[in-house]
N, C-alpha and C positions, 0 to 999 in steps of 0.2 A: 584669697578670701573671700569666700559666700556674698550676693547681695545683700542676702538678710543679715550675715555678718558684719558686711560693711554698716549697715541700718543701724544695728544695735550699738556699733562701735562709734557713729555719728550722736548716736542718741547721747549714748554715756558720757561724751566728751560734750555736747550740748548741755547736758545735765549740770554738768559740773561748773562750765563758763557762766550761764543762766544762775546760778546758785552763786556763785562769787561775785559776779558784776551787775546782773540785771539785765533784763530784757535790751530795754536803750542801749548800754554800754556794751553788748557783746555784738560783734559783726562775724558775716559769714566768715569773710577771709580769717578771723580768728579762729574759728569752729574748724576751717579746713587745713588751717597751719598745724594746729593742734593734734587733729587727727592723721597729719599728712597724708595731705589728701589735695587735690585741687579742686577751687571753688564749684565748679561745674557739678561735681560729686556731689557736693551738698544739696545745688539745686535738682539734681537729678531725682534723688530721693524725697525731698520735701519740698520743694520747690521755693525753699528761701528759710530765713530762721521761723519766720510765723509760722510754716506748716510745722518745720520742728519743735515750736516750742508750744504748740498746740498739742501734739502728740505727745509730751513730757507732760504737761500738764494733766491733760485725759490719763493717764497713766498711774501719774500721783492720787489724783480725787479718787478712782478707781480703789487704789488700794488701800486709801486713809479709811473712805466709804465702806469696804468689805470688812476692816479691822473693827470700825466702830459699831459698824450694824451686828456682828457676831457677839458683841460685848452686850448690846442693847437686846439679846433675844431675851422675850417674855417668859415667865413662870420661875422668876427666880426674884428673893427678895427685894424690894426697893432700893435699899442700901448697899447691895451687893452687886447692883445693876450701875449705879452709880460709882462704885469702886472700881468696877470693870471698863466702865467707859473711861473713866480718870488713868486710869493704866494703860489703856488701847491708845489713848491720844500719846501720852509720854512714850509709850514704846513706838509708835511710828517715828516720834521725831529725834527719837535715840537712833533709831536702825534706818530713817530715810532723811538724813538731815538735810541734803541738799533738797530734796523733794518737798520738803515742809516749808525751807527757804523760799525756794520757787511761787508757794501757793499763798505765802502772806503776803508777796511782793505783787503792786499794781503793775499790771501791762495791758497795754490796748489791745493786745489779743486776747483777753480771757474775761473781759469786762462783762460781757453778755451772759457767759456762763461760765462754769468751771472758777470760777475764783474762791477762795476761800470764805469768805463770807454766805456766797451760795451754799456751798458744801455745809456748813455750820448751820443754815435754815435746814436745808433737806434734814440732817440727823434731827436739830429742833422737831423737825414735824415727825420724827420717829418718836421720840422722847413724848410728846405730846398726848399720844396716845397711850403710852406708859402710864403716864402721871395721871391721865384722865381716870384711868381703871381705879388707881389708887386711892384718888380723890372721891370717888363714889364710895370705895370701901370704907373710908373715915368719913363719910358722911359732910365731905369739903364738897364747893362747889366745881364740878369739872369743869366748867366754861372760865375759869381762869386758868385749866392748864396751859393752855399756849402761854401765857405770861412765863409761868414757871419754866416751863421749857425754856423759853428764850433765855432765861436768866441763868438758869444750870447750865445750858450748854456753853452760853458765852463766859460765864466763869470759867469754864475749865480750858477753853478754847485762848480766851487773853492770857490763862495762867502759863500754858504751853507755849505759847510765844515768848513770857519770861523767860522759861525756863530753857529755849532754845539756847537763849547766849548764858544763862546763868549757870547751867549742868551744875547746882548744888541749892540745895540737899539732895540727896538721892531721889530719883523719882518714885519710889514705892513712900515715902515720907513727904514730898509733895502730893501724891494723891491721897494721902491718908488725912492730909490737913485739909484738903478740897474737899473732900467727905465729909470731913468734920465740922465745916462750916455750912455744908448744903445740907446737911443731913440734922445736925445740931441748932445751926443757926446762933447767930451773936449770943444769943440771951444763955444759950446752953452749951457753949464750948467745952471741951473735953481738955484738960490741961498737957496730955500726953496720948494724941490720937495714933491710932495704929491702924494697917489693914489686917481686917482679923481673917480672909481667905488667902493664905498663900497660893501662888499657882504649884 
């Protein structure tokens, strides 16, 4: 196995263990044993579990942020942007369950940056600009866009955390209800919401 292949193998093993047990409960010994290598091999590649964890978190943040940023592309109807953002997060959770579990857990390594909350803050900043534009078009105060961006992104993120474990109903149904609340508000909820733009 090449050094690069070994590194990727160790990252895969570490990712699974961190998702399953958390940062604190995972040891270098356990990572090495699951990868069928000696502890020095782990230290050689990452300097310890902290270094490995940092690489894993960085990769997951990059992957999720890329999916969300693509969904938030401007020049679409605002409702479609909300639909795509909700589906992008649920798609990420479905296809990267271990990565999402790692991102939503607290750990001392990820506190300064790379936390789920800092990632959500980055996304909210992007949403803020889209909302401000829409607010101006509708003669609403664009200065309130940051508040609404935090609410909207927070609602989607917390629902994603719930859906991580629930996995029911289907992600498209969950996304439709998210959009129903975000778009229509409690005063105008539709009885049977659906995503209108299938992929």
